[in-house]
C-alpha positions in Angstrom: 12.1 -21.3 -22.6 11.4 -18.9 -25.6 9.0 -16.1 -24.8 5.9 -15.8 -26.9 6.4 -13.5 -29.8 3.6 -11.2 -30.9 3.4 -7.9 -32.9 3.4 -6.2 -29.5 6.9 -7.7 -28.6 9.9 -5.3 -28.3 13.2 -6.8 -29.1 16.9 -6.0 -29.2 20.1 -7.9 -30.2 21.5 -10.0 -27.5 24.6 -8.8 -25.8 26.0 -12.3 -26.4 26.4 -11.9 -30.2 28.2 -9.6 -32.5 26.8 -8.7 -35.9 28.7 -7.6 -39.0 27.5 -6.7 -42.5 29.6 -8.5 -45.2 28.6 -8.1 -48.9 25.1 -7.2 -48.1 24.4 -9.9 -45.6 24.3 -9.5 -41.7 26.4 -12.3 -40.2 25.6 -12.9 -36.5 28.4 -14.5 -34.4 27.8 -15.9 -31.0 30.3 -14.7 -28.3 29.2 -17.4 -25.7 28.4 -21.1 -25.7 24.8 -22.0 -26.1 24.0 -19.3 -28.6 22.9 -20.2 -32.1 22.9 -23.6 -33.5 25.6 -26.3 -32.6 25.9 -27.4 -36.3 26.2 -23.8 -37.6 27.9 -21.3 -35.3 27.2 -18.4 -37.7 23.7 -17.0 -38.6 23.2 -14.9 -41.6 20.4 -12.6 -42.6 19.3 -11.7 -46.2 18.3 -8.2 -47.1 14.9 -8.5 -45.6 16.3 -10.0 -42.3 18.9 -7.2 -42.2 16.3 -4.5 -42.5 14.4 -6.1 -39.6 17.6 -6.6 -37.5 18.6 -3.0 -38.0 15.3 -1.9 -36.5 15.5 -4.0 -33.3 16.3 -1.1 -30.9 14.5 -2.2 -27.7 12.1 0.6 -28.3 9.9 -0.1 -31.3 7.5 -3.1 -31.2 7.3 -5.6 -34.1 4.1 -4.0 -35.5 5.9 -0.7 -35.8 8.8 -2.3 -37.6 6.6 -4.3 -39.9 4.5 -1.2 -40.8 7.7 0.7 -41.6 8.9 -2.0 -43.9 5.5 -2.5 -45.6 5.4 1.2 -46.4 9.0 1.4 -47.5 8.7 -1.7 -49.8 5.0 -1.1 -50.9 4.2 -4.6 -49.7 1.2 -6.0 -47.9 1.5 -5.3 -44.2 0.0 -8.7 -43.2 2.7 -10.5 -45.0 5.5 -8.4 -43.5 4.0 -8.9 -40.1 4.0 -12.6 -40.6 7.5 -12.7 -41.9 8.7 -10.5 -39.1 7.3 -12.5 -36.3 8.7 -15.7 -38.0 12.2 -14.4 -38.1 12.0 -13.0 -34.6 10.8 -16.5 -33.2 13.8 -18.1 -34.9 16.1 -15.5 -33.5 14.6 -15.8 -29.9 14.8 -19.5 -30.2 18.6 -19.3 -30.9 19.1 -16.7 -28.1 20.4 -14.1 -30.7 17.8 -11.5 -29.5 16.3 -10.6 -26.3 12.5 -10.1 -26.0 11.3 -7.4 -23.6 
């Protein structure tokens, strides 16, 4: 069961995946069965996803991450919050991250 993701959620990459940056994209590779999508063993993140991924340290909550990104990119914080929660929900569903 996927935990409920909110702006108060604190997340970190799962120890069951390895991530590498290749040509500006983060590629996430599952190390154990049952991680990711059966049809697509690799999961890639674009530039925005990469910025979120790099901030998943198990300390900062999603609101902090979204606020940092909104400031850095001079973007509406509500839009960044929505996109951050959406990505994290997908990563949690695929068991790529852990939610504390």
